[in-house]
Backbone as a printed PyTorch tensor [residue, N CA C, xyz], in Angstrom:
tensor([[[121.0780,  99.8360,  43.9670],
         [121.5370, 100.6380,  42.8980],
         [122.9460, 100.3740,  42.3770]],

        [[122.9930, 100.0780,  41.1810],
         [124.1950,  99.8270,  40.4950],
         [125.3390, 101.0020,  40.4020]],

        [[126.4060, 100.7450,  40.1920],
         [127.5550, 101.5500,  40.2180],
         [127.0520, 102.6300,  38.8880]],

        [[126.5810, 102.1540,  37.7160],
         [126.1730, 103.0350,  36.6820],
         [125.2210, 104.0440,  37.2650]],

        [[124.3790, 103.7370,  37.9860],
         [123.1540, 104.4500,  38.2700],
         [123.7730, 105.5340,  39.0920]],

        [[124.5340, 105.1500,  40.0130],
         [125.2800, 105.9980,  41.3260],
         [126.0960, 107.0690,  40.1030]],

        [[126.7790, 106.8300,  39.3330],
         [127.5190, 107.5880,  38.5680],
         [126.6200, 108.7070,  37.7590]],

        [[125.4960, 108.0920,  37.2760],
         [124.7850, 108.7940,  36.5480],
         [123.8270, 110.0910,  37.4020]],

        [[123.5430, 109.5150,  38.6660],
         [123.1500, 110.3920,  39.7070],
         [123.9270, 111.5810,  39.8990]],

        [[125.3080, 111.2070,  40.1700],
         [126.2480, 112.0400,  40.5510],
         [126.4970, 113.1440,  39.2680]],

        [[126.4740, 112.7110,  38.3110],
         [126.7610, 113.3040,  36.9150],
         [125.7190, 114.3780,  36.7590]],

        [[124.4140, 113.9600,  37.1110],
         [123.3640, 114.9330,  36.8310],
         [123.2270, 116.1020,  37.8270]],

        [[123.6320, 115.6600,  39.1660],
         [123.6480, 116.7250,  40.0370],
         [124.8140, 117.5350,  39.7790]],

        [[125.9270, 117.1370,  39.4150],
         [127.0270, 118.0380,  39.0770],
         [126.6210, 118.9490,  38.0240]],

        [[126.0590, 118.5390,  36.9550],
         [125.8370, 119.5850,  35.7630],
         [124.6440, 120.5300,  36.3130]],

        [[123.6610, 120.0040,  36.9970],
         [122.7310, 120.8370,  37.5580],
         [123.3260, 121.9120,  38.4490]],

        [[124.3200, 121.4980,  39.1640],
         [124.9510, 122.4000,  40.3080],
         [125.6560, 123.3990,  39.3440]],

        [[126.5330, 122.9760,  38.4100],
         [127.2110, 123.9060,  37.6210],
         [126.4750, 124.8120,  36.8130]],

        [[125.1580, 124.1800,  36.1660],
         [124.3050, 125.2840,  35.4410],
         [123.8570, 126.4600,  36.5190]],

        [[123.4400, 125.9660,  37.6240],
         [123.0200, 126.8460,  38.5780],
         [124.0430, 128.1160,  39.1200]],

        [[125.1330, 127.4700,  39.2910],
         [126.3360, 128.2860,  39.3250],
         [126.7050, 129.4560,  38.2700]],

        [[126.4570, 128.9660,  37.1020],
         [126.5160, 129.8450,  35.9240],
         [125.5820, 130.7760,  35.7080]],

        [[124.4620, 130.1490,  35.9750],
         [123.1650, 130.9490,  36.0580],
         [123.2000, 132.2870,  37.0580]],

        [[123.6350, 131.9780,  38.1640],
         [124.0110, 132.7830,  39.1740],
         [124.9980, 133.8680,  38.8390]],

        [[126.0290, 133.6510,  38.2820],
         [126.9590, 134.2600,  37.9720],
         [126.5930, 135.3520,  36.8820]],

        [[125.7770, 134.8180,  35.8940],
         [125.3740, 135.6630,  34.7950],
         [124.4160, 136.7610,  35.1560]],

        [[123.5190, 136.3290,  36.2270],
         [122.6300, 137.1380,  36.9680],
         [123.5050, 138.3110,  37.5630]],

        [[124.5360, 138.0070,  38.3000],
         [125.2290, 138.9000,  39.0660],
         [126.0030, 139.9370,  38.0290]],

        [[126.0030, 139.7690,  36.9190],
         [126.7630, 140.5000,  35.8020],
         [125.7550, 141.6860,  35.2030]],

        [[124.4550, 141.4950,  35.6910],
         [123.4650, 142.3220,  35.2470],
         [123.4830, 143.5550,  36.0060]],

        [[122.7350, 144.7060,  35.4460],
         [122.6200, 145.7500,  36.2760],
         [121.9870, 145.6740,  37.5090]],

        [[122.1190, 146.2720,  38.5030],
         [121.4190, 146.0450,  39.9110],
         [119.9320, 145.7450,  39.9290]],

        [[119.3090, 146.8650,  39.2350],
         [117.8500, 146.5800,  38.8650],
         [117.6260, 145.0250,  38.4940]],

        [[117.8810, 144.5040,  37.4120],
         [117.8440, 143.3400,  36.9300],
         [118.1980, 142.1630,  37.8080]],

        [[119.3550, 142.6010,  38.4700],
         [119.9570, 141.2680,  39.3670],
         [119.1090, 141.3190,  40.6890]],

        [[118.5240, 142.4820,  41.1880],
         [117.8060, 142.3500,  42.3600],
         [116.1940, 141.7020,  41.8750]],

        [[115.6300, 141.7950,  40.5760],
         [114.4830, 141.3870,  40.2360],
         [114.7880, 139.7170,  40.1420]],

        [[115.9160, 139.3070,  39.6850],
         [116.1770, 137.7480,  39.5820],
         [116.2430, 137.2060,  41.0350]],

        [[117.0080, 137.9260,  41.8320],
         [117.2200, 137.4040,  43.2070],
         [116.1870, 137.2440,  44.0460]],

        [[115.3260, 138.0910,  43.8950],
         [113.9530, 137.9230,  44.8550],
         [113.2540, 136.7300,  44.5500]],

        [[113.6370, 136.0840,  43.3300],
         [112.9530, 134.8260,  42.8670],
         [113.7750, 133.6440,  43.2760]],

        [[114.8500, 133.9190,  43.6980],
         [115.6300, 132.7430,  44.0750],
         [115.6210, 132.3860,  45.5280]],

        [[115.3720, 130.9800,  45.6480],
         [115.2250, 130.3790,  47.0100],
         [116.4740, 130.6130,  48.0120]],

        [[116.2420, 130.8550,  49.0630],
         [117.4170, 131.2680,  50.3480],
         [118.3570, 130.0170,  50.2430]],

        [[117.6180, 128.8250,  50.1270],
         [118.4210, 127.5440,  50.3090],
         [119.6990, 127.5960,  49.2620]],

        [[119.4740, 128.1820,  47.9400],
         [120.3860, 128.2010,  46.9860],
         [121.8040, 129.0470,  47.5140]],

        [[121.4210, 130.1260,  48.2450],
         [122.5250, 130.9720,  48.8160],
         [123.4200, 130.1970,  49.6740]],

        [[123.0480, 129.2670,  50.2830],
         [123.6260, 128.2700,  51.0350],
         [124.5000, 127.0850,  50.5200]],

        [[123.7970, 126.9490,  49.4410],
         [124.5350, 125.7270,  48.5680],
         [125.5020, 126.2220,  47.6010]],

        [[125.2520, 127.3450,  46.7050],
         [126.0490, 128.0260,  45.6680],
         [127.1890, 128.7630,  46.3030]],

        [[128.2260, 128.8970,  45.5800],
         [129.5200, 129.6930,  46.1640],
         [129.2300, 131.3240,  45.8070]],

        [[128.2230, 131.8170,  46.4100],
         [127.7330, 133.1350,  46.2760],
         [128.9090, 134.2640,  46.3330]],

        [[129.5810, 134.3060,  47.3200],
         [130.8940, 135.1660,  47.8010],
         [131.6210, 135.2520,  46.6910]],

        [[132.4660, 134.1660,  46.3850],
         [133.3570, 133.9120,  45.2120],
         [132.8310, 134.5350,  43.9360]],

        [[131.7590, 134.1700,  43.5550],
         [131.0550, 134.6300,  42.1380],
         [130.6340, 135.9870,  42.3370]],

        [[130.1480, 136.5650,  43.4450],
         [129.9420, 137.8690,  43.5620],
         [131.4740, 138.7350,  43.2070]],

        [[132.4110, 138.2330,  43.9210],
         [133.4960, 138.9980,  43.9270],
         [134.1400, 138.8920,  42.6700]],

        [[133.8790, 137.9120,  41.9280],
         [134.4740, 137.7670,  40.4660],
         [133.4750, 138.7060,  39.3720]],

        [[132.1410, 138.6480,  39.6040],
         [131.1870, 139.3470,  38.9130],
         [131.2600, 140.6500,  38.9140]],

        [[131.5600, 141.2710,  40.1140],
         [131.6130, 142.6720,  40.3970],
         [133.0530, 143.2180,  40.7260]],

        [[133.9950, 142.5560,  40.4060],
         [135.4850, 143.1470,  40.6400],
         [135.8320, 144.3950,  40.0240]],

        [[135.3200, 144.4050,  38.6550],
         [135.5060, 145.8170,  38.0610],
         [137.1840, 145.8920,  37.4500]],

        [[137.5680, 146.9380,  36.8380],
         [138.7270, 146.8870,  36.2140],
         [139.6620, 147.8660,  36.8130]],

        [[139.3520, 148.5330,  37.8920],
         [140.1320, 149.8290,  38.3950],
         [141.1220, 149.0840,  39.4530]],

        [[142.1990, 149.9020,  39.5370],
         [143.3440, 149.4350,  40.4460],
         [143.6460, 150.8110,  41.4230]],

        [[144.1720, 150.5590,  42.4510],
         [144.5570, 151.7070,  43.4620],
         [145.6080, 152.7310,  42.4230]],

        [[145.1320, 153.8680,  42.5670],
         [145.9450, 154.7620,  41.5350],
         [145.5140, 155.1890,  40.3440]],

        [[144.3940, 154.1940,  39.6550],
         [143.8870, 154.5450,  38.4970],
         [143.0250, 155.9720,  38.6370]],

        [[142.7320, 156.5690,  37.5160],
         [141.8500, 157.6530,  37.3900],
         [140.2840, 157.0490,  37.7760]],

        [[139.5720, 157.7650,  38.3420],
         [138.0030, 157.3030,  38.4100],
         [137.4520, 157.7730,  37.0480]],

        [[136.2390, 156.8250,  36.5010],
         [135.7290, 157.1440,  35.7380],
         [134.7880, 158.2410,  35.6170]],

        [[134.6450, 159.1570,  34.5600],
         [133.9180, 160.3120,  34.8840],
         [132.2630, 160.0250,  35.2570]],

        [[131.8300, 160.7410,  35.9660],
         [130.3560, 160.5700,  36.3720],
         [129.7310, 161.7850,  36.8270]],

        [[128.3130, 161.8810,  36.7110],
         [127.7700, 163.1420,  37.1280],
         [126.4450, 162.6680,  38.1720]],

        [[126.3940, 163.4680,  39.2210],
         [125.3620, 163.3440,  40.3540],
         [124.5210, 164.5020,  40.6520]],

        [[123.3700, 164.2170,  40.8810],
         [122.5830, 165.2790,  41.2710],
         [122.8060, 165.8860,  42.3470]],

        [[122.8700, 167.1340,  42.6540],
         [123.2690, 167.7660,  43.9020],
         [122.0360, 167.3670,  44.9580]],

        [[122.4650, 167.3600,  46.0380],
         [121.6750, 167.0180,  47.2610],
         [120.6790, 168.0400,  47.4290]],

        [[121.2120, 169.3820,  47.5050],
         [120.4670, 170.5300,  47.6890],
         [120.6820, 171.6320,  46.5980]],

        [[119.6440, 172.1210,  46.0590],
         [120.0330, 172.8860,  44.9400],
         [119.8090, 172.0640,  43.5110]],

        [[120.1730, 172.9390,  42.5520],
         [119.7750, 172.7790,  41.1730],
         [120.9770, 172.0680,  40.3340]],

        [[120.9200, 171.3970,  39.4940],
         [122.0720, 170.8870,  38.5690],
         [122.7080, 169.7400,  39.0900]],

        [[123.9560, 169.4490,  38.5170],
         [124.6110, 168.1840,  39.0890],
         [126.2440, 168.4590,  39.2120]],

        [[126.9900, 167.6210,  39.7790],
         [128.3390, 167.7320,  39.9670],
         [128.9050, 166.6260,  39.0090]],

        [[129.9480, 167.1300,  38.2460],
         [130.5010, 166.3530,  37.4420],
         [131.8310, 166.1660,  37.8150]],

        [[132.3370, 165.0000,  37.8140],
         [133.8010, 164.8100,  38.2840],
         [134.6020, 165.4290,  37.6510]],

        [[134.7720, 165.1920,  36.1530],
         [135.7590, 165.7730,  35.5150],
         [135.7640, 167.5920,  35.4370]],

        [[134.6040, 168.0170,  35.5690],
         [134.4430, 169.5730,  35.3530],
         [134.9840, 170.0740,  36.8660]],

        [[134.4030, 169.7980,  37.8660],
         [134.6290, 170.2820,  39.3230],
         [135.8110, 169.9740,  39.6740]],

        [[136.2710, 168.6120,  39.5860],
         [137.4270, 168.3480,  40.4000],
         [138.6220, 168.0170,  39.5770]],

        [[138.8320, 168.4120,  38.3110],
         [139.8140, 168.1380,  37.3590],
         [141.0910, 168.4200,  38.0100]],

        [[141.9570, 167.4780,  38.1110],
         [143.4310, 167.7380,  38.7980],
         [143.4610, 167.9400,  40.0700]],

        [[142.3190, 167.6090,  40.9010],
         [142.4790, 167.5590,  42.3070],
         [142.5600, 166.1260,  42.8710]],

        [[142.9330, 166.1490,  43.9390],
         [142.6820, 164.5220,  44.6780],
         [141.3000, 164.5430,  45.2750]],

        [[140.7810, 163.3970,  44.7610],
         [139.2770, 163.1310,  45.1380],
         [139.3800, 161.8270,  45.9150]],

        [[138.4840, 161.5840,  47.0050],
         [138.1450, 160.5150,  47.9400],
         [136.8230, 160.2380,  47.5020]],

        [[136.4530, 159.0910,  46.9740],
         [134.9150, 158.6970,  46.9760],
         [134.9260, 157.7050,  47.8190]],

        [[133.5630, 157.7030,  48.6560],
         [133.0470, 157.0210,  49.6800],
         [131.8090, 156.4910,  49.2040]],

        [[131.6400, 155.1430,  48.9580],
         [130.4780, 154.6000,  48.7060],
         [129.8700, 153.8790,  49.9670]],

        [[128.7940, 154.0830,  50.2990],
         [128.1570, 153.2410,  51.4100],
         [126.7080, 153.7310,  51.8070]],

        [[126.1010, 153.1220,  52.4350],
         [124.6660, 153.6710,  52.9910],
         [124.7290, 154.2180,  54.3170]],

        [[123.9710, 155.3580,  54.3080],
         [123.8020, 156.1600,  55.4600],
         [122.3870, 156.5380,  55.9000]],

        [[121.8400, 155.1360,  55.9220],
         [120.5190, 155.1440,  56.2430],
         [120.3510, 154.6450,  57.4170]]])
């Protein structure tokens, strides 16, 4: 194999790798339902090869910092009717938001 062919193969691999990383990053920027639908079709070997964690941390970083006000949102009550709205029920009160899975 000549040097020219080696360079072409390496350049092609680099372009394919970069395109796959950009595609993964674009998928990570989608809503969770869309991202999940995309990811169930991605082969697991891609997660070993592509920089998943750095891309994820960048794509899902958000814009809030410690001390910023939380954006307003409403959630259905676990028991009972109606919803709880952050701005109505907890205005001017300290609030701790804990996100996680308790299943």
